[in-house]
VOGU-3710 file (C-alpha; in Angstrom, 3 decimals, decimal comma):
1> mnptvtlskn> 102,730/122,851/118,748  103,785/122,049/122,326  101,621/119,067/123,440  101,387/120,634/126,914  99,674/123,627/125,338  97,405/121,442/123,202  96,245/119,307/126,118  95,812/122,142/128,631  92,304/122,691/130,006  93,008/126,394/130,587
11> rlvkelkklp> 91,242/128,399/127,850  93,960/131,075/127,844  96,689/128,527/127,208  94,727/127,007/124,334  93,859/130,316/122,697  97,135/132,168/123,290  99,114/129,016/122,414  101,658/129,587/125,141  102,294/128,421/128,704  101,031/130,567/131,619
21> edftrqdiid> 104,539/131,670/132,637  104,850/133,301/129,210  101,632/135,348/129,407  102,059/139,098/128,890  99,765/142,040/129,597  98,948/142,271/125,896  98,019/138,567/125,904  95,511/139,196/128,685  94,068/142,206/126,873  93,757/140,273/123,609
31> fivnndiemv> 91,989/137,383/125,332  89,543/139,718/127,070  88,731/141,567/123,850  88,469/138,476/121,655  86,273/136,553/124,096  83,879/139,324/125,138  85,048/139,166/128,759  82,974/141,718/130,694  84,472/141,492/134,176  87,951/141,130/135,690
41> nfmypagdgr> 88,442/139,781/139,219  91,558/140,385/141,304  91,993/137,665/143,959  94,505/137,590/146,790  95,057/135,575/149,991  94,731/137,616/153,176  95,929/136,966/156,705  93,087/134,544/157,411  94,302/132,306/154,569  91,200/132,826/152,413
51> lktlnfvvnn> 91,031/134,343/148,948  89,578/137,853/148,746  88,053/139,274/145,560  87,897/142,714/143,938  85,583/143,041/140,895  86,144/145,305/137,898  83,837/146,069/134,983  85,705/146,221/131,675  84,555/149,760/130,805  86,986/150,556/128,006
61> ldylktiltt> 90,417/149,612/126,722  92,261/152,416/128,520  90,756/151,462/131,863  91,571/147,791/131,258  95,206/148,668/130,514  95,307/150,804/133,653  94,132/148,152/136,088  96,339/145,478/134,520  99,352/147,796/134,791  98,910/149,698/138,053
71> gervdgsslf> 96,527/147,422/139,928  94,359/148,987/142,611  94,482/150,244/146,213  93,080/148,103/149,042  92,734/148,503/152,808  95,597/146,416/154,173  94,421/146,759/157,782  91,253/144,834/156,888  93,327/142,080/155,282  96,289/141,686/157,651
81> sfvepgasdl> 96,545/142,138/161,418  100,073/143,521/161,082  98,968/146,501/158,954  98,033/149,546/161,044  94,905/151,539/160,066  96,931/154,770/160,088  99,004/153,605/157,116  96,879/150,857/155,675  96,845/151,419/151,911  98,385/148,637/149,843
91> yviprystaf> 98,508/147,984/146,124  97,326/144,703/144,585  99,013/143,944/141,253  97,761/141,060/139,061  100,071/138,221/138,065  99,223/137,391/134,457  100,473/133,798/134,719  97,622/132,967/137,110  94,800/134,121/134,800  91,788/131,865/134,276
101> vdpfaeiptl> 88,150/132,161/133,253  85,945/132,094/136,356  83,863/128,892/135,991  81,148/130,147/138,368  80,476/133,618/136,980  77,284/134,138/134,965  78,863/137,229/133,404  82,024/136,285/131,431  84,822/136,952/133,924  88,603/136,621/133,953
111> amlcsffdrn> 90,256/136,082/137,358  93,878/136,556/138,382  95,829/136,172/141,599  97,572/139,315/142,810  100,677/140,286/144,755  100,724/142,969/147,444  102,963/146,040/147,147  103,698/148,812/149,672  103,414/152,569/149,231  106,929/152,714/147,748
121> gnplaaapeq> 106,106/150,214/145,023  108,024/147,353/146,630  106,628/143,852/147,216  105,036/143,793/150,686  107,746/142,069/152,706  105,361/140,699/155,330  102,915/139,181/152,833  102,922/135,348/153,048  103,637/135,077/149,326  106,841/137,091/149,802
131> vlnrayqsfk> 107,899/134,964/152,778  107,656/131,925/150,507  109,550/133,710/147,750  112,384/134,622/150,151  112,552/131,053/151,440  112,739/129,750/147,871  115,441/132,197/146,817  117,459/131,602/149,997  117,405/127,843/149,405  118,386/128,212/145,768
141> satgldfham> 121,226/130,604/146,661  122,554/128,200/149,312  122,261/124,980/147,281  121,937/125,880/143,612  118,807/123,718/143,531  115,189/124,366/142,641  112,532/123,262/145,115  109,384/121,706/143,682  106,388/120,687/145,732  102,783/119,603/145,536
151> geleyyvigd> 99,948/119,009/147,954  97,556/116,164/148,631  94,309/117,988/149,336  92,004/115,926/151,563  88,465/116,995/152,424  85,058/115,636/153,384  81,998/116,054/151,153  78,718/116,138/153,076  75,285/115,437/151,605  71,960/113,813/152,383
161> avdcfpardq> 72,174/110,134/153,275  70,769/107,510/150,923  69,846/103,919/151,750  71,154/102,131/148,653  74,658/100,704/148,295  76,003/101,786/151,700  79,777/102,168/151,992  81,687/100,312/154,672  82,599/102,557/157,573  86,214/103,795/157,290
171> rgyhesapfa> 86,776/101,634/154,202  86,287/104,221/151,478  89,798/104,160/149,989  89,545/104,344/146,169  85,894/103,225/146,339  83,873/103,380/143,117  80,264/104,348/142,560  77,651/103,374/143,558  79,250/102,719/146,956  81,009/106,093/146,760
181> kfndfrvkcm> 78,358/108,794/146,366  80,396/111,895/145,477  82,871/110,718/142,849  81,148/112,770/140,148  81,427/115,892/142,295  85,169/115,288/142,773  85,701/114,764/139,042  83,881/118,015/138,324  86,077/119,786/140,892  89,175/118,398/139,182
191> nyiaraggei> 87,970/119,612/135,792  87,315/123,118/137,122  90,698/123,238/138,861  92,448/122,146/135,659  90,575/124,831/133,725  91,929/127,328/136,273  95,491/126,183/135,539  95,967/123,558/138,251  98,217/120,640/137,335  96,472/117,611/138,821
201> kyghsevgnf> 97,979/114,170/139,250  94,818/112,297/140,211  91,789/112,185/142,472  90,063/109,450/144,463  87,834/108,700/147,401  89,707/108,368/150,696  89,417/106,144/153,758  86,972/108,235/155,754  83,242/107,733/155,365  80,403/107,627/157,854
211> tlegkiyeqn> 76,756/108,589/158,302  75,648/110,958/161,050  72,232/112,527/161,688  70,962/111,810/158,184  74,094/113,039/156,412  76,801/111,148/154,518  80,351/112,259/155,229  82,636/111,037/152,459  86,353/111,807/152,355  88,034/112,648/149,049
221> eieflpvdar> 91,514/113,576/147,875  92,878/115,562/144,958  96,634/115,313/144,435  98,691/117,673/142,312  101,839/117,300/140,237  105,096/118,768/141,623  105,776/122,291/140,385  107,798/125,285/141,577  106,849/125,607/145,269  105,537/129,139/144,752
231> raadqimiak> 103,160/127,960/142,071  102,188/124,963/144,198  100,886/127,348/146,863  98,795/129,228/144,303  97,298/125,948/143,078  96,168/124,942/146,570  94,562/128,342/147,155  92,581/128,235/143,922  91,637/124,565/144,374  90,097/125,115/147,811
241> wiirnlamte> 88,184/128,125/146,472  86,828/126,072/143,571  85,844/123,062/145,701  83,925/125,243/148,160  82,151/127,216/145,430  81,197/124,123/143,480  79,869/122,471/146,642  77,621/125,456/147,260  76,246/125,350/143,716  75,619/121,580/144,011
251> gldvtfapki> 73,809/121,845/147,350  76,622/120,073/149,214  78,945/121,099/152,013  82,671/120,453/152,257  85,186/120,750/155,050  88,982/120,727/154,988  89,083/120,557/158,787  91,779/118,234/160,184  89,303/116,382/162,397  85,512/116,465/162,444
261> tsgkagsglh> 84,715/113,574/164,794  86,603/111,139/166,979  87,394/107,654/165,719  87,146/108,604/162,043  89,907/109,475/159,583  91,109/113,056/159,736  92,067/115,137/156,705  95,680/116,099/156,121  97,597/118,241/153,687  100,528/115,980/152,838
271> vhmkllrdgk> 103,258/117,803/150,949  105,508/116,008/148,451  108,778/117,641/147,429  111,703/117,068/145,133  114,954/118,854/144,335  116,100/119,722/140,827  119,480/120,674/139,406  119,288/122,199/135,918  115,777/120,814/135,574  116,705/117,239/136,566
281> nimlnedftl> 115,351/115,459/139,624  118,299/114,584/141,920  116,436/112,633/144,608  117,994/109,355/143,455  121,518/108,252/142,576  122,313/106,582/139,263  121,735/103,196/140,894  118,306/104,455/142,048  119,180/104,588/145,735  118,240/107,686/147,710
291> sndarkliag> 120,772/110,458/147,080  122,727/112,300/149,773  120,946/115,488/148,758  117,610/113,814/149,446  118,930/112,603/152,810  120,029/116,145/153,695  116,535/117,342/152,872  115,073/114,665/155,139  117,523/115,544/157,924  116,405/119,153/157,745
301> lmtmapslta> 112,791/118,080/158,130  113,741/115,867/161,074  115,575/118,774/162,727  112,827/121,343/162,282  109,843/118,998/162,669  109,004/120,154/166,230  108,390/123,728/165,058  107,004/122,950/161,593  103,736/122,109/163,342  103,462/125,801/164,287
311> fgntnptsyf> 102,835/126,476/160,585  101,310/123,145/159,554  98,889/122,479/162,430  97,429/125,759/163,530  94,267/125,108/165,536  93,350/122,706/168,351  91,579/120,170/166,131  94,850/119,717/164,220  96,145/117,740/167,180  93,074/115,492/167,389
321> rlvphqeapt> 94,302/114,144/164,050  97,931/113,501/165,099  97,227/110,322/167,048  98,387/106,690/166,623  96,693/104,158/164,324  95,054/106,766/162,028  97,787/107,001/159,345  98,866/110,337/160,840  102,355/110,878/162,308  103,084/111,238/165,991
331> nicwgdanrs> 106,880/110,840/166,092  109,866/112,338/164,298  111,164/109,662/161,941  111,134/108,669/158,288  110,996/105,522/156,201  110,317/103,923/152,826  106,640/103,549/151,816  105,779/103,653/155,535  102,602/105,464/156,548  103,329/105,424/160,277
341> vlvrvplgwa> 106,239/107,876/159,914  106,465/111,651/159,632  108,378/111,661/156,340  107,700/108,936/153,806  109,751/107,979/150,751  107,049/106,663/148,409  107,600/104,133/145,650  109,550/105,760/142,824  109,426/103,274/139,944  113,021/102,205/140,694
351> tdkdmsaian> 112,632/98,758/139,157  114,255/96,965/136,228  110,973/95,407/135,152  108,809/96,930/132,423  105,491/96,510/134,187  103,553/97,882/131,224  104,984/95,183/128,949  104,049/92,543/131,496  100,502/93,857/131,791  100,101/94,374/128,029
361> mnekpsvtkg> 101,295/91,467/125,892  101,577/93,562/122,707  104,039/96,024/124,217  107,777/95,517/123,701  109,821/95,754/126,928  111,780/98,961/127,461  113,646/100,723/130,269  111,019/102,124/132,643  112,857/103,333/135,730  111,177/106,604/136,649
371> sdkqtieirs> 113,750/108,536/138,694  112,130/111,823/137,699  109,040/110,886/139,718  110,795/110,314/143,047  109,620/112,596/145,839  109,548/112,584/149,616  106,412/113,372/151,575  105,864/115,106/154,915  102,588/113,941/156,445  101,970/116,151/159,464
381> gdcsvniyly> 100,296/119,262/157,961  96,598/119,918/157,445  94,411/122,536/155,789  94,462/124,859/158,785  97,727/126,089/157,241  98,488/129,295/155,446  99,950/127,354/152,539  102,481/130,067/151,647  103,917/130,149/155,168  103,872/126,357/155,532
391> laaiivaart> 105,788/125,776/152,306  108,196/128,550/153,290  108,819/126,799/156,621  109,398/123,460/154,873  111,944/125,070/152,532  113,725/126,677/155,490  113,921/123,218/157,058  115,377/121,840/153,822  118,051/124,536/153,756  118,920/123,634/157,355
401> gfemeeealk> 119,618/120,064/156,309  122,116/121,218/153,681  123,833/123,490/156,192  124,384/120,493/158,483  126,635/118,786/155,884  127,817/115,357/157,113  125,836/115,633/160,342  122,709/115,575/158,200  123,554/112,129/156,858  124,103/110,816/160,396
411> laeqtyvdvn> 120,796/112,228/161,560  119,011/110,702/158,569  120,453/107,312/159,469  119,483/107,670/163,149  115,851/108,584/162,452  115,148/105,953/159,794  112,610/103,245/160,635  111,394/100,328/158,552  108,582/99,075/160,812  105,145/100,197/161,919
421> ihakenaakl> 106,201/102,174/164,968  102,742/101,880/166,533  102,754/98,069/166,567  103,192/96,608/170,057  106,265/94,639/169,077  108,028/97,903/168,089  107,426/99,739/171,374  111,161/99,854/172,144  111,889/101,568/168,819  109,067/104,038/169,374
431> allkqlpvnc> 110,474/104,976/172,771  113,724/106,141/171,138  111,979/108,608/168,814  111,163/112,204/169,647  107,472/113,082/169,632  105,714/115,816/167,689  103,996/118,540/169,721  100,595/117,451/170,996  98,861/120,849/171,083  99,128/124,422/169,850
441> gesadkleqq> 100,913/125,560/173,003  103,687/122,994/172,574  104,096/123,983/168,929  104,452/127,617/170,007  107,165/126,652/172,488  109,075/124,694/169,848  108,854/127,621/167,435  110,279/129,913/170,089  113,193/127,517/170,563  113,933/127,295/166,820
451> rtvyeaegvf> 112,899/130,759/165,684  116,408/131,923/164,776  116,497/129,344/161,983  113,344/130,800/160,396  114,534/134,366/160,893  117,941/133,695/159,289  118,520/135,628/156,066  115,333/137,581/156,724  113,002/134,840/155,497  110,548/135,108/158,412
461> spalidstis> 110,409/138,427/160,240  110,631/138,458/164,064  107,181/140,102/164,119  105,681/137,220/162,098  107,231/134,646/164,429  105,944/136,586/167,459  102,455/136,726/165,952  102,463/132,996/165,153  103,524/132,121/168,693  100,941/134,467/170,209
471> nlkafndael> 98,110/133,057/168,076  98,969/129,480/169,013  99,249/130,218/172,734  95,910/132,028/172,711  94,132/128,698/172,192  95,237/127,624/175,694  94,691/124,023/174,626  97,127/122,114/176,838  94,406/119,839/178,244  91,842/120,233/175,487
481> ierakadsal> 92,225/116,824/173,847  91,664/114,922/177,081  88,724/117,143/178,022  87,121/116,684/174,597  87,475/112,898/174,817  85,335/112,955/177,957  82,945/115,689/176,859  81,104/115,098/173,570  79,505/118,570/173,725  82,970/120,161/173,821
491> mihlvktyfh> 84,088/118,044/170,882  81,049/119,136/168,853  81,723/122,774/169,762  85,332/122,535/168,596  84,344/120,823/165,353  81,824/123,577/164,585  84,319/126,305/165,490  87,012/125,039/163,119  84,801/123,353/160,532  86,017/125,695/157,795
501> a> 89,603/125,633/159,022
//
């Protein structure tokens, strides 16, 4: 049997003995019947970026077949601002590959993510999932490459303060218990996410930790493995839903907000990506140097970075995070293993040494270079994003880099830095770099300037770009950061407003 199937935490994979992408309608029916599943939940992300749920009782086999085949009607005007009440009916159709047993339901329940369809039976073109799908297909058509991605999901866990084994303020990175208080909660979250089909790389406590008004605020991170970008978006949606639900059942609170207080680490949504040709990672050359294709990808991100914030940083507190000396980017540049840059090329196991053999004396040395693991990481986004639209925007930026041809390689060379750009001795280098937008209004302006790139090949509709610009400008936040610095009451108000970003 496929070891991936054997080791999967998803009950459907184990029982059906096949990978999720191979699930059929009959597989879902068989699992429901054989496991006495009494309820089916359809879940779908709406315009506010949150998962919505529609519950079904499994009345009889015919009804089960009907809902799995034809889905159900929903009121699109209550889900999306762009759907008019006069013609608001939409269909939601389940995607069998996303099926998982709801870990929170007292009544045995199977949940599935759904896609939206219009009255003519076509995928709803304006739905964020379809924007991402068009971006993916456009990139693949232009380059012949598959685009894989994964997110680093950062969040704060909040619980009652305890006096024993206090953690050091802003020194929580990879801390163990008893100094870290919520490691067990994170591990439980990871287990639930894996049972829902999420492919997790690892989890750990993060830098941020502090105590305020009798509460411990402890930052955590769960990082995923790179998968098809469309599936990566689904994983983030389900993971956030699970973390919030589990927190409620455990008597805790969580926030994915980009910034919850000044002077403490903010929470980002770093996105790693890699390009594949015929299933093989092509980010490195045979000599394990960064490939030209990877450099074109980076150049595209450098080119579109000013407007990517319109999709990756969507409320005023996003820009409280993008400040110097907090491991968050402020300028448009990239570098190797450098956390002061916008795009980082992390370590990729490009070494001749067998580190495992060195660490373990009984192991015989072997070739260990791990080119398949090489990714690049964009560090500006946060969890205010609609993950489908943000990944779509990143893929559009990648396609732009390939369209630039040789100019892309020049731009990559010009924007490369190998120093901490915020150190005083590197002030001259910093002055040469373009800056990211510093508020929602600036991001809206940059999107207006670069909108034709997103609208090319029909990936983003003009109406969606107009709506994004309008929403950002409505914050009217040009002077908000400076005002909040001088007004603690305003800062508290903003934190509360966007606490559940």
